[in-house]
ROPA-34049 format. One record per atom (N, C-alpha, C): x, y, z; residue in one letter. Coordinates in steps of 0.02 Angstrom, whole numbers, plus 50000, padded with zeros to 5 digits. Layout:
XYZA ...
END
This chain:
500364994550002M 500034998149987M 500535007350009M 501185006149990I 501525010349960I 501645012049909I 501545019049889E 501565019949798E 502325022049811E 502715021449772I 503345027549748I 503395026349674I 503275032749673E 503005037149592E 503805042049605E 503835042749522R 504135049749481R 503905053849456R 503835058949451K 503655064349413K 504235068249376K 503925070549290F 504345072149249F 503905076549211F 504315081749200L 503855087149126L 503885081249085L 503445084549023V 503545081948974V 503895086348908V 504255085948876T 504555092748819T 504225091348737T 504075084248729S 503555083948667S 503025080048659S 502735080248606D 502085074348623D 502055071048581D 502795067248583A 502965059948539A 502685054448577A 502535056048640Y 502085049948691Y 501595046848675Y 501255053048620K 500665051248592K 500405046448566K 501085045548494K 501225039948466K 501345034148476K 501645034248534E 502005029348576E 501545024948622E 501005029748638S 500375024948682S 500175020948664S 499945015948700F 499465008948698F 498685012648706F 498635016248773S 497895017448771S 497995025248804S 497265025248817Q 497185035848829Q 496495033848857Q 496395039048909N 495705039848940N 495475045948983N 495015049248972R 494755055149008R 494785055249076R 495125056449109I 494775058949183I 494685064249210I 494165061949278K 493945069949312K 494045067049382K 494395072949404Q 494555068649498Q 494245076449529Q 494245073249583G 494025079849627G 494315076249705G 494495082649740Y 494675081249798Y 494135083249862Y 494035077349914L 493395078549963L 494075083250019L 494705080150019S 495095083350071S 495715083250024S 496175089350050S 496755090950015S 497265093250044S 497195092150113V 497655094050178V 498335087550163V 498885092550178S 499465089150172S 499535082350212S 499205081350257E 499185074850303E 498915069250267E 498325070350211R 498145067250172R 497605067850142R 497685065450066T 497095067550023T 496715062650014T 495985063949991V 495375060349980V 495045061649894V 495185057449858R 495145057849800R 494645056149755R 494155057049731I 493685053649684I 493775055249620I 493835049549577R 494175050149513R 493485046949458R 493415047149407T 492915045849367T 493455043649297T 493795036949276K 494475035049219K 493765032749154K 493845032449124G 493275030749068G 492675028749094G 492525021349099D 491705018749130D 491905014849193D 492455017749233K 492825014449308K 492375022949346K 492655020549418A 492665025049454A 493115024349522A 493385029549561Y 493685023549620Y 493815032649690Y 494015029549734I 493975033049787I 494895031049805I 494985038049821T 495825034649836T 495985040549916T 496225037149945I 496725039450006I 497315039550005I 497655047150006K 498485044049996K 498645048750072K 499175048050106G 499515050050158G 500105054550127G 500375057250188V 500945060650169V 501575057750128V 501835062950084S 502345059550060S 503105060850111S 503465055150099N 504115054150133N 504585058950098N 505155061850135E 505955066950117E 506065067550048E 506125062950020T 506195062949934T 505575064149915T 505095062949927G 504365066249892G 504145059949845G 504625052849849M 504255048649806M 503885042049825M 503945040849900S 503225034449928S 502795038249975S 502275036749969R 501895036850021R 501225032950024R 500785031750073F 500315028350087F 499765028150036F 499565024749998E 499155025649944E 498465018249954E 497785019849974W 497365014649967W 496855016749921W 496715011949875E 496145014849822E 495625008949811E 495175011849810K 494515005649787K 493855009749745K 493695002549695E 493365005449650E 492675007449653E 492395013549641I 491605012849683I 491115012549591I 490515014049594P 490025012849555P 490205020049529P 490175020449468V 490215027349415V 489555033149452V 489155030449455D 488375035349489D 488645038649558D 489095033649581E 489145036649657E 489675044249651E 490145041649590A 490825043949597A 490395052249561A 490215050249514E 489925058349490E 489565062749563E 489145059149591N 488745062249655N 489395064549693N 489825060349721L 490175063549753L 490715070249735L 490885068949657L 491075073249638L 491025082249656L 490425083249666L 489805088649669L 490105088749731L 490355084549791L 490455087949853L 491155090449855L 491345088349800C 492195090849810C 492315097749805C 492885100449848Q 493185107349832Q 493465107349775Q 493335115549764K 493345117949705K 493845117049658K 494125116449614G 494435114349565G 494575107649542G 494085106249499V 493925097949467V 494755098449437V 494965093449429I 495515091549385I 495195087249312I 495295089749248D 495055085249194D 495775085549143D 495885079049124K 496485078049090K 496515071249065K 496745071749003T 496725064248960T 497485061349004T 497545053849007R 497825051249025R 498215045048962R 498795045048935F 499095041848886F 499595037248929F 499725030848917E 499935026348946E 500585023748906E 501245024648919V 501505021148862V 502125018448911V 502465011048869K 502595005648882K 503465008348874K 503825008448920I 504275009348913I 504945004848945I 505214999748912G 505574995248953G 505054990448986G 505304991149026K 504844987049075K 504274991549134K 504364998149111H 503785000449149H 503285003949110H 502915005849143I 502175010249104I 502195018349128I 502545022949073Y 502245028549102Y 501505033749105Y 501225034949152E 500675039749134E 500815046549107E 500435046149058V 500535055349035V 499965058349041V 499935063849092D 499195067049087D 499495072849031D 498985075549013E 498735079748977E 498285084849000E 498345087949028F 497965094849081F 497485099449029F 496745100449052Y 496315105649018Y 496175108449078Y 495585115149036G 495405121149087G 495875125449109G 495915126549177E 496455129749210E 497125126749214E 497095119449194N 497935116749203N 498045116049139N 497705119749089K 498125118448994K 498695121048977K 499165116948957G 499625119248944G 500405113448996G 500025110649049L 500355107249081L 500285098849057L 500985095949044I 500875088849025I 501285086449069I 501305078449115V 501785078649173V 501625068749172V 502375068149159A 502355059349159A 502445057449228A 502285051649252E 502415048649315E 502675039349301E 503175039149336I 503065031649337I 503135027649398I 502655023349424E 502795020049476E 503385013649467E 503565015349553L 504345010149552L 504145004149606L 504615000849575K 504584993249657K 504994995849724K 505455000949705Y 505855003149746Y 505955011149740Y 506195013949780E 506615020849769E 507055023349704E 507565019149723S 508115016349678S 507895013349632S 507735010149617E 507535006149548E 507455010749464E 508225005249432P 508145008649382P 507655006949329P 507725013749270F 507275013649218F 507435016349176F 507165015249117E 507335021249052E 506865027349029E 507255030849031K 507085037149013K 506925038348922K 506165039648900P 506515041248853P 506415048348819P 506585049948762N 506765055548720N 506365062348758N 505635061048774W 505045065948794W 505025067848844W 505475064348882L 505575063848948L 506045074048982L 505695076849015G 506225082849051G 506185084349114G 506325088949146Q 506525089649193Q 505925086449265Q 506445082149324E 506135080249348E 505705085449408E 505125083649415V 504675087649468V 504405081949520V 504825076349546T 504565074349613T 504465077849655T 504785081149683N 504825081749752N 504625090549749N 504305092849704D 504095099049708D 503175100049710D 502935098449759N 502325099049785N 501815103749731N 502025108349710R 501425111249663R 501225106849610R 501655101349572Y 501415095649538Y 500915092349553Y 500855090849623Y 500375085049646Y 499805087049637Y 499215083849587N 498405084449574N 498215089449610N 498155086749661S 497705090949738S 497875098349751S 498675098349724N 498815106649741N 498535109649666N 498605107049611L 498705107249551L 497735110549543L 497275107049588S 496725109449595S 496335116149619S 497025116849674I 496965124249724I 497185128549698I 497735126549657N 498345133649635N 498635131849559N 498235131249516P 498265128149456P 498815132449400P 499025128749366F 499595128649310F 499615135649268F 499025139149263T 498825145649238T 499185150949277T 498775148349350N 498915155849395N 499895155749418N 500305149549398W 501045152549404W 501225156849366W 501825159849401D 502265166349361D 502535160649306D 
END
């Protein structure tokens, strides 16, 4: 139940040609305090509730619990979420033995494209595709819960 993840900015749209899957995602937060986030997400024809704990010092690891819920319940819960529902398309790209999840954001986060990779342990080696840019793993501004409160288009 520990999520180990690294985040990177994306420098080109080459990932789109390499992707094997894409889904529109809408997600909101019932709680976005730093000690815990409670997220509601619809992804295609499925929906989930997710609880995440605080990140460790590196920003790579944190507790995560997720459960699938009925889509109609998720849509009702999204109405209760804090202002700033995230709207994005997620592209999945297999590079080596890992899958990158590349999120292209819309609305107030338009222009932001972030790639995430989940690892088995923090120092696990992985291949970096040529469209992968600066690492932003430890930059809290790129957490979706923070993007819902302080959108990318509001940054200086």
